[in-house]
Predicted model as a PDB file, atoms N, CA, C, CB and O in Angstrom, pLDDT in the B-factor column:
MODEL        1                                                                  
ATOM      1  N   MET A   1      94.829 103.928 113.289  1.00 67.00           N  
ATOM      2  CA  MET A   1      95.029 102.956 113.014  1.00 67.00           C  
ATOM      3  C   MET A   1      96.085 102.195 113.291  1.00 67.00           C  
ATOM      4  CB  MET A   1      94.849 103.017 112.200  1.00 67.00           C  
ATOM      5  O   MET A   1      96.796 102.362 112.300  1.00 67.00           O  
ATOM      6  N   GLU A   2      96.760 101.308 114.162  1.00 70.00           N  
ATOM      7  CA  GLU A   2      97.633 100.226 113.702  1.00 70.00           C  
ATOM      8  C   GLU A   2      98.308  99.100 113.230  1.00 70.00           C  
ATOM      9  CB  GLU A   2      97.769 100.161 113.843  1.00 70.00           C  
ATOM     10  O   GLU A   2      98.183  97.914 113.534  1.00 70.00           O  
ATOM     11  N   LYS A   3      99.106  99.709 112.371  1.00 75.00           N  
ATOM     12  CA  LYS A   3      99.703  97.326 112.123  1.00 75.00           C  
ATOM     13  C   LYS A   3     101.102  97.449 111.998  1.00 75.00           C  
ATOM     14  CB  LYS A   3      99.094  96.065 110.064  1.00 75.00           C  
ATOM     15  O   LYS A   3     101.936  98.271 111.617  1.00 75.00           O  
ATOM     16  N   SER A   4     101.035  96.349 112.452  1.00 78.00           N  
ATOM     17  CA  SER A   4     103.142  95.822 113.277  1.00 78.00           C  
ATOM     18  C   SER A   4     103.289  94.949 111.875  1.00 78.00           C  
ATOM     19  CB  SER A   4     103.409  94.204 115.530  1.00 78.00           C  
ATOM     20  O   SER A   4     102.539  94.043 111.511  1.00 78.00           O  
ATOM     21  N   PHE A   5     104.537  95.498 111.137  1.00 79.00           N  
ATOM     22  CA  PHE A   5     104.741  94.951 109.159  1.00 79.00           C  
ATOM     23  C   PHE A   5     106.187  94.345 109.997  1.00 79.00           C  
ATOM     24  CB  PHE A   5     105.042  96.735 107.194  1.00 79.00           C  
ATOM     25  O   PHE A   5     106.732  93.800 109.036  1.00 79.00           O  
ATOM     26  N   GLY A   6     107.152  94.102 111.207  1.00 81.00           N  
ATOM     27  CA  GLY A   6     107.302  93.205 111.447  1.00 81.00           C  
ATOM     28  C   GLY A   6     108.823  93.970 111.296  1.00 81.00           C  
ATOM     29  O   GLY A   6     108.752  95.170 111.561  1.00 81.00           O  
ATOM     30  N   PHE A   7     109.771  93.636 111.033  1.00 88.00           N  
ATOM     31  CA  PHE A   7     111.809  93.817 111.219  1.00 88.00           C  
ATOM     32  C   PHE A   7     111.704  94.744 109.968  1.00 88.00           C  
ATOM     33  CB  PHE A   7     113.255  91.944 110.889  1.00 88.00           C  
ATOM     34  O   PHE A   7     110.920  94.964 109.044  1.00 88.00           O  
ATOM     35  N   VAL A   8     113.034  95.212 110.477  1.00 91.00           N  
ATOM     36  CA  VAL A   8     113.157  95.927 109.711  1.00 91.00           C  
ATOM     37  C   VAL A   8     114.201  95.171 108.605  1.00 91.00           C  
ATOM     38  CB  VAL A   8     113.462  97.129 110.363  1.00 91.00           C  
ATOM     39  O   VAL A   8     115.280  95.186 109.196  1.00 91.00           O  
ATOM     40  N   GLN A   9     114.412  94.504 107.264  1.00 91.00           N  
ATOM     41  CA  GLN A   9     114.913  94.190 107.266  1.00 91.00           C  
ATOM     42  C   GLN A   9     116.413  94.296 105.589  1.00 91.00           C  
ATOM     43  CB  GLN A   9     114.080  93.462 107.869  1.00 91.00           C  
ATOM     44  O   GLN A   9     117.291  93.674 104.991  1.00 91.00           O  
ATOM     45  N   ASP A  10     115.833  95.291 105.657  1.00 94.00           N  
ATOM     46  CA  ASP A  10     117.298  95.658 104.514  1.00 94.00           C  
ATOM     47  C   ASP A  10     116.907  97.233 104.927  1.00 94.00           C  
ATOM     48  CB  ASP A  10     117.204  95.106 102.213  1.00 94.00           C  
ATOM     49  O   ASP A  10     115.794  97.373 105.434  1.00 94.00           O  
ATOM     50  N   VAL A  11     117.571  98.197 104.785  1.00 95.00           N  
ATOM     51  CA  VAL A  11     117.083  99.240 103.860  1.00 95.00           C  
ATOM     52  C   VAL A  11     117.903  99.734 102.507  1.00 95.00           C  
ATOM     53  CB  VAL A  11     116.919 100.392 104.706  1.00 95.00           C  
ATOM     54  O   VAL A  11     118.824  99.092 102.003  1.00 95.00           O  
ATOM     55  N   CYS A  12     117.443 100.871 102.066  1.00 96.00           N  
ATOM     56  CA  CYS A  12     117.964 101.358 100.816  1.00 96.00           C  
ATOM     57  C   CYS A  12     118.867 102.426 101.175  1.00 96.00           C  
ATOM     58  CB  CYS A  12     116.892 101.825  99.843  1.00 96.00           C  
ATOM     59  O   CYS A  12     119.024 102.619 102.381  1.00 96.00           O  
ATOM     60  N   ALA A  13     119.676 103.374 100.110  1.00 97.00           N  
ATOM     61  CA  ALA A  13     120.520 104.470 100.704  1.00 97.00           C  
ATOM     62  C   ALA A  13     121.276 104.461  99.104  1.00 97.00           C  
ATOM     63  CB  ALA A  13     121.610 104.049 102.392  1.00 97.00           C  
ATOM     64  O   ALA A  13     121.659 103.572  98.344  1.00 97.00           O  
ATOM     65  N   ASP A  14     121.248 106.213  99.064  1.00 97.00           N  
ATOM     66  CA  ASP A  14     122.024 106.932  97.848  1.00 97.00           C  
ATOM     67  C   ASP A  14     123.306 106.697  98.423  1.00 97.00           C  
ATOM     68  CB  ASP A  14     121.698 108.637  97.491  1.00 97.00           C  
ATOM     69  O   ASP A  14     123.618 106.765  99.612  1.00 97.00           O  
ATOM     70  N   LEU A  15     124.127 106.363  97.274  1.00 96.00           N  
ATOM     71  CA  LEU A  15     125.768 105.290  97.528  1.00 96.00           C  
ATOM     72  C   LEU A  15     126.133 107.001  97.629  1.00 96.00           C  
ATOM     73  CB  LEU A  15     126.820 103.799  95.754  1.00 96.00           C  
ATOM     74  O   LEU A  15     126.925 107.202  98.550  1.00 96.00           O  
ATOM     75  N   GLU A  16     125.679 108.439  96.792  1.00 97.00           N  
ATOM     76  CA  GLU A  16     126.420 109.510  97.023  1.00 97.00           C  
ATOM     77  C   GLU A  16     126.640 110.286  97.918  1.00 97.00           C  
ATOM     78  CB  GLU A  16     126.268 110.056  96.473  1.00 97.00           C  
ATOM     79  O   GLU A  16     127.743 110.718  98.253  1.00 97.00           O  
ATOM     80  N   THR A  17     125.248 110.613  98.540  1.00 96.00           N  
ATOM     81  CA  THR A  17     125.144 111.225  99.704  1.00 96.00           C  
ATOM     82  C   THR A  17     125.237 110.302 100.995  1.00 96.00           C  
ATOM     83  CB  THR A  17     123.948 111.931  99.644  1.00 96.00           C  
ATOM     84  O   THR A  17     125.888 110.886 101.862  1.00 96.00           O  
ATOM     85  N   GLY A  18     124.712 108.808 101.481  1.00 95.00           N  
ATOM     86  CA  GLY A  18     125.242 108.068 101.826  1.00 95.00           C  
ATOM     87  C   GLY A  18     124.167 108.604 103.340  1.00 95.00           C  
ATOM     88  O   GLY A  18     124.693 108.913 104.410  1.00 95.00           O  
ATOM     89  N   LYS A  19     122.059 108.621 103.029  1.00 96.00           N  
ATOM     90  CA  LYS A  19     121.619 109.298 103.815  1.00 96.00           C  
ATOM     91  C   LYS A  19     120.882 108.021 102.817  1.00 96.00           C  
ATOM     92  CB  LYS A  19     121.577 110.967 104.182  1.00 96.00           C  
ATOM     93  O   LYS A  19     121.160 107.805 101.637  1.00 96.00           O  
ATOM     94  N   ILE A  20     119.535 107.016 103.950  1.00 96.00           N  
ATOM     95  CA  ILE A  20     118.797 105.587 103.478  1.00 96.00           C  
ATOM     96  C   ILE A  20     117.724 106.587 103.137  1.00 96.00           C  
ATOM     97  CB  ILE A  20     118.399 104.086 104.718  1.00 96.00           C  
ATOM     98  O   ILE A  20     117.570 107.771 103.437  1.00 96.00           O  
ATOM     99  N   THR A  21     117.120 105.841 102.505  1.00 97.00           N  
ATOM    100  CA  THR A  21     116.405 106.848 101.143  1.00 97.00           C  
ATOM    101  C   THR A  21     114.811 105.775 101.404  1.00 97.00           C  
ATOM    102  CB  THR A  21     117.559 106.626  98.846  1.00 97.00           C  
ATOM    103  O   THR A  21     113.821 106.503 101.317  1.00 97.00           O  
ATOM    104  N   SER A  22     114.498 104.514 101.643  1.00 96.00           N  
ATOM    105  CA  SER A  22     113.490 103.580 102.987  1.00 96.00           C  
ATOM    106  C   SER A  22     114.079 102.976 103.854  1.00 96.00           C  
ATOM    107  CB  SER A  22     112.597 102.405 102.606  1.00 96.00           C  
ATOM    108  O   SER A  22     114.958 103.342 104.635  1.00 96.00           O  
ATOM    109  N   ILE A  23     113.654 102.169 103.731  1.00 94.00           N  
ATOM    110  CA  ILE A  23     113.063 100.872 104.518  1.00 94.00           C  
ATOM    111  C   ILE A  23     112.642  99.959 104.148  1.00 94.00           C  
ATOM    112  CB  ILE A  23     112.258 100.948 105.170  1.00 94.00           C  
ATOM    113  O   ILE A  23     111.699 100.223 103.402  1.00 94.00           O  
ATOM    114  N   ILE A  24     112.879  98.504 104.286  1.00 93.00           N  
ATOM    115  CA  ILE A  24     112.246  97.000 103.433  1.00 93.00           C  
ATOM    116  C   ILE A  24     111.823  95.936 104.958  1.00 93.00           C  
ATOM    117  CB  ILE A  24     113.981  95.949 102.102  1.00 93.00           C  
ATOM    118  O   ILE A  24     112.499  95.227 105.704  1.00 93.00           O  
ATOM    119  N   VAL A  25     110.207  96.347 104.875  1.00 90.00           N  
ATOM    120  CA  VAL A  25     109.256  95.561 106.504  1.00 90.00           C  
ATOM    121  C   VAL A  25     108.350  94.407 105.056  1.00 90.00           C  
ATOM    122  CB  VAL A  25     107.447  97.400 107.988  1.00 90.00           C  
ATOM    123  O   VAL A  25     107.796  94.843 104.047  1.00 90.00           O  
ATOM    124  N   PRO A  26     108.555  92.343 105.637  1.00 85.00           N  
ATOM    125  CA  PRO A  26     107.883  91.917 105.582  1.00 85.00           C  
ATOM    126  C   PRO A  26     106.553  92.447 105.259  1.00 85.00           C  
ATOM    127  CB  PRO A  26     108.124  91.473 106.263  1.00 85.00           C  
ATOM    128  O   PRO A  26     106.005  93.463 105.685  1.00 85.00           O  
ATOM    129  N   GLY A  27     106.135  91.559 104.417  1.00 75.00           N  
ATOM    130  CA  GLY A  27     104.412  91.816 104.030  1.00 75.00           C  
ATOM    131  C   GLY A  27     103.201  92.290 103.457  1.00 75.00           C  
ATOM    132  O   GLY A  27     103.217  93.345 102.821  1.00 75.00           O  
ATOM    133  N   ASN A  28     101.909  91.487 103.638  1.00 66.00           N  
ATOM    134  CA  ASN A  28     101.818  90.999 101.847  1.00 66.00           C  
ATOM    135  C   ASN A  28     100.732  92.318 101.814  1.00 66.00           C  
ATOM    136  CB  ASN A  28     100.968  88.878 101.227  1.00 66.00           C  
ATOM    137  O   ASN A  28      99.590  92.057 101.437  1.00 66.00           O  
ATOM    138  N   SER A  29     101.046  93.698 102.189  1.00 49.00           N  
ATOM    139  CA  SER A  29     100.356  94.303 102.219  1.00 49.00           C  
ATOM    140  C   SER A  29     100.394  95.940 100.707  1.00 49.00           C  
ATOM    141  CB  SER A  29     100.505  94.369 103.726  1.00 49.00           C  
ATOM    142  O   SER A  29     101.177  96.839 100.396  1.00 49.00           O  
ATOM    143  N   LYS A  30      98.872  95.378 100.197  1.00 52.00           N  
ATOM    144  CA  LYS A  30      99.500  96.289  98.198  1.00 52.00           C  
ATOM    145  C   LYS A  30      99.085  97.718  98.670  1.00 52.00           C  
ATOM    146  CB  LYS A  30      98.167  95.722  96.065  1.00 52.00           C  
ATOM    147  O   LYS A  30      99.007  98.529  97.747  1.00 52.00           O  
ATOM    148  N   LEU A  31      98.877  98.066  99.587  1.00 51.00           N  
ATOM    149  CA  LEU A  31      98.957  99.864  99.965  1.00 51.00           C  
ATOM    150  C   LEU A  31      99.747 100.442 100.020  1.00 51.00           C  
ATOM    151  CB  LEU A  31      98.645 100.402 100.950  1.00 51.00           C  
ATOM    152  O   LEU A  31      99.803 101.417  99.271  1.00 51.00           O  
ATOM    153  N   LEU A  32     100.647 100.210 100.798  1.00 50.00           N  
ATOM    154  CA  LEU A  32     103.180 100.067 100.925  1.00 50.00           C  
ATOM    155  C   LEU A  32     102.898 100.166  99.669  1.00 50.00           C  
ATOM    156  CB  LEU A  32     104.673  98.099 101.554  1.00 50.00           C  
ATOM    157  O   LEU A  32     102.488 101.121  99.009  1.00 50.00           O  
ATOM    158  N   ASN A  33     103.200  98.895  99.340  1.00 46.00           N  
ATOM    159  CA  ASN A  33     104.515  98.042  98.391  1.00 46.00           C  
ATOM    160  C   ASN A  33     104.637  98.515  97.283  1.00 46.00           C  
ATOM    161  CB  ASN A  33     104.383  96.521  98.028  1.00 46.00           C  
ATOM    162  O   ASN A  33     103.792  98.088  96.497  1.00 46.00           O  
ATOM    163  N   VAL A  34     105.661  99.555  96.682  1.00 54.00           N  
ATOM    164  CA  VAL A  34     106.265 100.016  95.879  1.00 54.00           C  
ATOM    165  C   VAL A  34     107.414  98.564  95.075  1.00 54.00           C  
ATOM    166  CB  VAL A  34     106.882 101.318  96.677  1.00 54.00           C  
ATOM    167  O   VAL A  34     108.180  97.796  95.657  1.00 54.00           O  
ATOM    168  N   PHE A  35     107.114  98.663  93.719  1.00 52.00           N  
ATOM    169  CA  PHE A  35     108.386  98.302  92.591  1.00 52.00           C  
ATOM    170  C   PHE A  35     108.375  96.726  94.011  1.00 52.00           C  
ATOM    171  CB  PHE A  35     110.448  99.995  92.352  1.00 52.00           C  
ATOM    172  O   PHE A  35     107.174  96.931  94.187  1.00 52.00           O  
ATOM    173  N   THR A  36     108.418  96.554  94.152  1.00 49.00           N  
ATOM    174  CA  THR A  36     108.598  95.312  94.618  1.00 49.00           C  
ATOM    175  C   THR A  36     108.129  93.931  94.341  1.00 49.00           C  
ATOM    176  CB  THR A  36     108.379  95.451  95.517  1.00 49.00           C  
ATOM    177  O   THR A  36     106.984  93.490  94.438  1.00 49.00           O  
ATOM    178  N   SER A  37     109.394  93.230  93.919  1.00 53.00           N  
ATOM    179  CA  SER A  37     108.103  91.432  93.558  1.00 53.00           C  
ATOM    180  C   SER A  37     107.940  89.844  93.739  1.00 53.00           C  
ATOM    181  CB  SER A  37     107.980  91.099  92.232  1.00 53.00           C  
ATOM    182  O   SER A  37     107.615  88.824  93.131  1.00 53.00           O  
ATOM    183  N   ASN A  38     108.673  90.632  95.799  1.00 68.00           N  
ATOM    184  CA  ASN A  38     107.575  89.785  96.241  1.00 68.00           C  
ATOM    185  C   ASN A  38     106.803  90.628  97.456  1.00 68.00           C  
ATOM    186  CB  ASN A  38     108.185  88.268  96.755  1.00 68.00           C  
ATOM    187  O   ASN A  38     106.053  91.587  97.271  1.00 68.00           O  
ATOM    188  N   ASN A  39     107.185  90.009  98.827  1.00 81.00           N  
ATOM    189  CA  ASN A  39     105.642  90.619  99.686  1.00 81.00           C  
ATOM    190  C   ASN A  39     106.220  91.441 100.180  1.00 81.00           C  
ATOM    191  CB  ASN A  39     104.688  89.786 100.853  1.00 81.00           C  
ATOM    192  O   ASN A  39     105.461  92.121 100.871  1.00 81.00           O  
ATOM    193  N   ASP A  40     108.124  92.080 100.231  1.00 87.00           N  
ATOM    194  CA  ASP A  40     108.131  93.043 100.997  1.00 87.00           C  
ATOM    195  C   ASP A  40     107.563  93.991 100.732  1.00 87.00           C  
ATOM    196  CB  ASP A  40     109.014  93.330 101.254  1.00 87.00           C  
ATOM    197  O   ASP A  40     106.854  94.096  99.731  1.00 87.00           O  
ATOM    198  N   ILE A  41     107.862  95.369 102.036  1.00 89.00           N  
ATOM    199  CA  ILE A  41     107.285  96.819 101.730  1.00 89.00           C  
ATOM    200  C   ILE A  41     108.419  98.056 102.474  1.00 89.00           C  
ATOM    201  CB  ILE A  41     105.495  96.925 102.528  1.00 89.00           C  
ATOM    202  O   ILE A  41     109.011  98.466 103.473  1.00 89.00           O  
ATOM    203  N   THR A  42     108.020  98.239 100.628  1.00 92.00           N  
ATOM    204  CA  THR A  42     109.149  99.810 101.093  1.00 92.00           C  
ATOM    205  C   THR A  42     108.671 100.786 101.209  1.00 92.00           C  
ATOM    206  CB  THR A  42     110.208 100.380 100.215  1.00 92.00           C  
ATOM    207  O   THR A  42     108.242 101.517 100.317  1.00 92.00           O  
ATOM    208  N   ILE A  43     108.671 100.910 102.067  1.00 93.00           N  
ATOM    209  CA  ILE A  43     108.755 101.536 102.519  1.00 93.00           C  
ATOM    210  C   ILE A  43     109.994 103.644 103.558  1.00 93.00           C  
ATOM    211  CB  ILE A  43     108.310 100.475 102.563  1.00 93.00           C  
ATOM    212  O   ILE A  43     110.650 103.903 104.567  1.00 93.00           O  
ATOM    213  N   PRO A  44     109.391 104.500 102.048  1.00 95.00           N  
ATOM    214  CA  PRO A  44     110.029 105.872 101.942  1.00 95.00           C  
ATOM    215  C   PRO A  44     110.667 106.173 102.715  1.00 95.00           C  
ATOM    216  CB  PRO A  44     109.408 106.814 101.862  1.00 95.00           C  
ATOM    217  O   PRO A  44     110.345 105.570 103.739  1.00 95.00           O  
ATOM    218  N   TRP A  45     111.708 107.003 102.919  1.00 95.00           N  
ATOM    219  CA  TRP A  45     111.885 107.763 104.228  1.00 95.00           C  
ATOM    220  C   TRP A  45     111.377 108.601 104.735  1.00 95.00           C  
ATOM    221  CB  TRP A  45     112.675 108.182 104.387  1.00 95.00           C  
ATOM    222  O   TRP A  45     111.515 108.733 105.951  1.00 95.00           O  
ATOM    223  N   GLN A  46     110.493 109.600 103.894  1.00 95.00           N  
ATOM    224  CA  GLN A  46     109.920 110.638 103.786  1.00 95.00           C  
ATOM    225  C   GLN A  46     108.614 110.328 104.590  1.00 95.00           C  
ATOM    226  CB  GLN A  46     109.835 111.045 102.397  1.00 95.00           C  
ATOM    227  O   GLN A  46     107.922 111.237 105.048  1.00 95.00           O  
ATOM    228  N   GLN A  47     108.424 109.503 104.684  1.00 93.00           N  
ATOM    229  CA  GLN A  47     106.828 108.402 105.712  1.00 93.00           C  
ATOM    230  C   GLN A  47     107.220 108.331 106.822  1.00 93.00           C  
ATOM    231  CB  GLN A  47     106.378 106.547 105.379  1.00 93.00           C  
ATOM    232  O   GLN A  47     106.313 108.295 107.654  1.00 93.00           O  
ATOM    233  N   ILE A  48     108.344 108.290 107.257  1.00 92.00           N  
ATOM    234  CA  ILE A  48     108.464 107.556 108.434  1.00 92.00           C  
ATOM    235  C   ILE A  48     109.286 109.039 109.396  1.00 92.00           C  
ATOM    236  CB  ILE A  48     109.516 105.840 108.127  1.00 92.00           C  
ATOM    237  O   ILE A  48     110.190 109.865 109.270  1.00 92.00           O  
ATOM    238  N   LYS A  49     108.071 108.553 110.483  1.00 91.00           N  
ATOM    239  CA  LYS A  49     108.037 110.148 111.494  1.00 91.00           C  
ATOM    240  C   LYS A  49     108.493 109.624 112.595  1.00 91.00           C  
ATOM    241  CB  LYS A  49     106.438 111.047 111.888  1.00 91.00           C  
ATOM    242  O   LYS A  49     107.847 110.306 113.390  1.00 91.00           O  
ATOM    243  N   CYS A  50     109.187 108.852 113.311  1.00 91.00           N  
ATOM    244  CA  CYS A  50     109.427 108.838 114.492  1.00 91.00           C  
ATOM    245  C   CYS A  50     110.440 107.417 114.882  1.00 91.00           C  
ATOM    246  CB  CYS A  50     108.042 108.956 115.142  1.00 91.00           C  
ATOM    247  O   CYS A  50     109.943 106.361 114.490  1.00 91.00           O  
ATOM    248  N   ILE A  51     111.373 107.330 115.381  1.00 89.00           N  
ATOM    249  CA  ILE A  51     111.658 106.305 114.808  1.00 89.00           C  
ATOM    250  C   ILE A  51     112.308 105.452 117.127  1.00 89.00           C  
ATOM    251  CB  ILE A  51     113.139 106.786 112.981  1.00 89.00           C  
ATOM    252  O   ILE A  51     113.269 105.863 117.778  1.00 89.00           O  
ATOM    253  N   GLY A  52     111.788 104.883 117.350  1.00 90.00           N  
ATOM    254  CA  GLY A  52     112.461 104.654 118.904  1.00 90.00           C  
ATOM    255  C   GLY A  52     113.215 103.028 119.316  1.00 90.00           C  
ATOM    256  O   GLY A  52     113.622 102.270 118.436  1.00 90.00           O  
ATOM    257  N   ASP A  53     113.247 102.891 119.953  1.00 88.00           N  
ATOM    258  CA  ASP A  53     114.269 101.863 120.224  1.00 88.00           C  
ATOM    259  C   ASP A  53     113.397 100.144 119.793  1.00 88.00           C  
ATOM    260  CB  ASP A  53     114.792 102.090 122.156  1.00 88.00           C  
ATOM    261  O   ASP A  53     113.786  99.189 119.121  1.00 88.00           O  
ATOM    262  N   GLU A  54     112.338 100.357 120.426  1.00 86.00           N  
ATOM    263  CA  GLU A  54     111.257  98.705 119.240  1.00 86.00           C  
ATOM    264  C   GLU A  54     110.703  99.527 118.053  1.00 86.00           C  
ATOM    265  CB  GLU A  54     109.231  97.689 120.259  1.00 86.00           C  
ATOM    266  O   GLU A  54     110.746  98.665 117.175  1.00 86.00           O  
ATOM    267  N   ILE A  55     110.251 100.548 117.506  1.00 88.00           N  
ATOM    268  CA  ILE A  55     109.409 100.455 117.203  1.00 88.00           C  
ATOM    269  C   ILE A  55     109.480 102.340 116.309  1.00 88.00           C  
ATOM    270  CB  ILE A  55     108.511  99.835 118.436  1.00 88.00           C  
ATOM    271  O   ILE A  55     109.701 103.520 116.582  1.00 88.00           O  
ATOM    272  N   ILE A  56     109.044 101.267 114.950  1.00 88.00           N  
ATOM    273  CA  ILE A  56     109.079 103.391 113.857  1.00 88.00           C  
ATOM    274  C   ILE A  56     107.843 102.880 113.617  1.00 88.00           C  
ATOM    275  CB  ILE A  56     110.389 104.082 111.847  1.00 88.00           C  
ATOM    276  O   ILE A  56     107.417 101.752 113.366  1.00 88.00           O  
ATOM    277  N   LEU A  57     106.868 105.065 113.887  1.00 89.00           N  
ATOM    278  CA  LEU A  57     105.876 105.720 113.456  1.00 89.00           C  
ATOM    279  C   LEU A  57     106.895 105.692 112.178  1.00 89.00           C  
ATOM    280  CB  LEU A  57     105.257 107.102 114.274  1.00 89.00           C  
ATOM    281  O   LEU A  57     108.093 105.708 111.896  1.00 89.00           O  
ATOM    282  N   VAL A  58     104.721 105.602 111.219  1.00 88.00           N  
ATOM    283  CA  VAL A  58     104.870 105.034 109.357  1.00 88.00           C  
ATOM    284  C   VAL A  58     103.824 105.665 109.352  1.00 88.00           C  
ATOM    285  CB  VAL A  58     104.834 103.235 108.593  1.00 88.00           C  
ATOM    286  O   VAL A  58     102.784 105.251 109.866  1.00 88.00           O  
ATOM    287  N   GLU A  59     104.059 107.630 108.305  1.00 85.00           N  
ATOM    288  CA  GLU A  59     102.490 107.575 108.320  1.00 85.00           C  
ATOM    289  C   GLU A  59     102.386 107.379 106.747  1.00 85.00           C  
ATOM    290  CB  GLU A  59     101.603 109.088 109.003  1.00 85.00           C  
ATOM    291  O   GLU A  59     103.176 107.650 105.842  1.00 85.00           O  
ATOM    292  N   ILE A  60     101.218 106.853 106.756  1.00 76.00           N  
ATOM    293  CA  ILE A  60     100.732 105.946 105.444  1.00 76.00           C  
ATOM    294  C   ILE A  60      99.394 106.567 104.717  1.00 76.00           C  
ATOM    295  CB  ILE A  60     100.319 104.278 105.976  1.00 76.00           C  
ATOM    296  O   ILE A  60      98.911 106.009 103.731  1.00 76.00           O  
TER     297      ILE A  60                                                      
ENDMDL                                                                          
END                                                                             
């Protein structure tokens, strides 16, 4: 199943290690909405499988 969530709006990082911990995209999906107060979707870095020039593949 494919679904487009839009462009990455922001990233969260661990400031001690400098590693990205999650990305944030706009959306209404209740499936991936983790600890956000608006409609943004927070996708944990562990769920990102591949990053290309124009697409990021995510396991849900």
